[in-house]
Residue, then its C-alpha position, 0 to 999 in steps of 0.5 A: m655609061p655603066r654596063l647594063t647587066v641583064p639578070l641571068t636565068d636558070l636556062k641560060v646558066l644551064k645552056s652556057k657552054a665551055k670555050d677555049k678561054p675562061y669567061s663569066l656571065f653576070d647576074g647583078g650585085g656583083l654575082y657572076i658565074h665563071i665558066l672554065p674550058t673544062g666546063v666547070k661553072l663556079w659562082r663568084l661574088k665581087y665586092r669592095i670593102g675598106g676601099k679594096g676589091r675582094l672576091m668571094a667563092i659561093g659554090k659550084y653549079p649545079d650543086v648551087g643553083l641560081a636561087d641559092a647563089r642569089r640568096k648567098r649574095d644578098e646575105a653577103r651584101k647585108l653584112l657589107a652594109d654593116n661594114i662586115d667582110p662576108v669572107v672573114t665572117r664565113r671563115a670564122q663560122k667554118e672554124k667555129a663549126a669545125k671546133v664544135d665538131t672536134d670538141s663535141f662529146e662524141a668526137i672526144a669520146r671516140e678519140w679517147y676510145n681509139k687511143f685506149l682500144n689496144t690496151w683493152i681485152p677483146g670483147y670488153y671494148m665493144r661493150i664500151i662503144s656499144a653502150l655509148e652509141r646506144d645510150v649517150f651519143p644520141y642525146i649529147g654526142e653533138k654537143p660541145i663537151n665543155e657545155i655539158m652540165a650535170p643535169e644533162l648527163l643525169s637526164v641521160l642516165q635517168k633514161i637508162e634507169e627507167r628501163g631498169a638497167i641500174d648497173t648499166a647506168h652506173r657503168i655509163r657514168a663511169f665511162c663518161g667520167r673518164i671521157f670528161r677527165y680525158a677532155i680536161a687533160t687535153g684542154r677541151a673541158h674544164r670539169d667533170p660533171s659526172g662527179d656531181l651525180r653521185g647518189a643521183i641514181p639508185p645504187p647498183t643491184s649487184g650482190h645488194m652491196a655497194a661496190i666499185t667495179d670500174p677499174e679506174r675508180v678502183g685505182e682512185l679507191l687504192r690511191a685514196i687508201d694509200d693516203y689514209t691518215g688513220s691508224y696503221p692497223v686500219l690502213c693495213a686492213l684497208k690495203l688487204a681488203p681489196m687484195l684478199f677479198v675475204r668477208p669483213g668479219e673474217l679479215r678484222k678477226a684474223e689472227w697471227a696464228e692463222i698466218s704463215l708468212n713463210e708459206a704465204v698462206w692464211n688458214i681461216p678456221a671453220d668457226k670463223m667462216k660463214m659456211r663453217v668450213s675452213h678456208l685457205v687464202p693464198l697470200p700474194r707477195q704484196a700481202v706478205n709484205i704488208l703483214k710483215e710490216l704490220y707484225k712489227y706493230t701488232g705482233e704482240s697481240k693475238y689479232c692482226f688488227p687489234s682494237a685501238r682500245s685494247f690489244q685483246r680484241p679485234m678491231s670494230d666491224n665499223a673500222i673499215l666502213s668508217a675509213l671509207r666514209r672518211m675518204d669520201f666514199e659514200k654508202d651507195e658507192m662502196s661498202g665493206h663487202g664491196f671489195r668481194a664484188m669488186a674482185r668477182t666482177i673484175l676477175d671474171e669480166v676483165l682478167q677472164v679467170r675461170p668462174d669456178i676458181i673465183e667462186h672457190q676463193l670467195a668461199h662460196q658453196v660451189k659443187d662439182p657436177l656430181g654434187r660434191a662440195y669442193n674441198r679447201t685445197k681444190f684449185l689451190p695452185e690456180r687460186r695462188a696464181m690468180m691471187q698473185q695476178w689480182a695483186d699485180y693488177l691492183e698495183e697497176l691500177k693504183g699506179g694509174g695503168d689502164r690496161t683493160y678498161 
């Protein structure tokens, strides 16, 4: 006759004592509790599938009580009724859960963050993680990164926009883009939805001129400039615009007589300056090399960047802007004046150059504590060092470097 199994009770399980050898108390339907000499009590389920006996661990008592153990037994027997092995099913579920956890947006974002943490300057990396923890993780952090679509990311950015933090929204979009591209590179995502959101939120408010200030996007812009297929003078102007960050009109009207390649300096006369004060622009090594090559093409003209129609006139004020549009940089993303905002932001926030030196190189009307305007040679050695540092940094970004963001 088959053995009669008397169902367990909570009290019986609670009062079961350890013995010299392991023993089991059966509840029915293959469920039993296994009691070790150490006093540890483990729930087990015996079952057969495919003609073979199997054993399934259900949990440790009292973490798993009698009622929970019976519920898990019943769930397993429902699977067995459909000829599905509950152990195999549970293993697959655990693997899927683990994969979802490691492939979630937050997990990959933190992996990306930790990977590049030591390459960023102190303080800036805290701004990155704080922004992600405050504005992104609560909404899409737990979702598998490969399932996040543009509308979901837009919803995150719109929450930031609603509180009036437009610049932050653009910065967050740039951070998210880098995280998505990292996920693509590591085989956990197929595409970057942040690129679909260009123009979906209002343009940045900084300086009222659209500007790219995320270093990785600056690198993309510089690489796009290198691939520009328009006229050579426009190409050179595009290369010098971010490097020298003068006003667009000052750049396009530059004359060879104003530039000393031997002394590596550009002396812009007062009548070409917005403030009607002459201005000195130290030329970094990279700028000198560009101008030397350009001279071979336009040296016969008065202007460094003559018009395509006449060497007697400078190129049009739309030349650089049109080139940016041809390279698919929209008007709400980058403007001709944007190179100045780009330099000002990154020199200050990333390279940590003194603001007064930056402002003087921008030819802004900066005054000393006594109310006197700085003269054009003020901070010239410091400005020369800054311009070389800036040119070297741009070169690093163009090569794909990620030293500070």
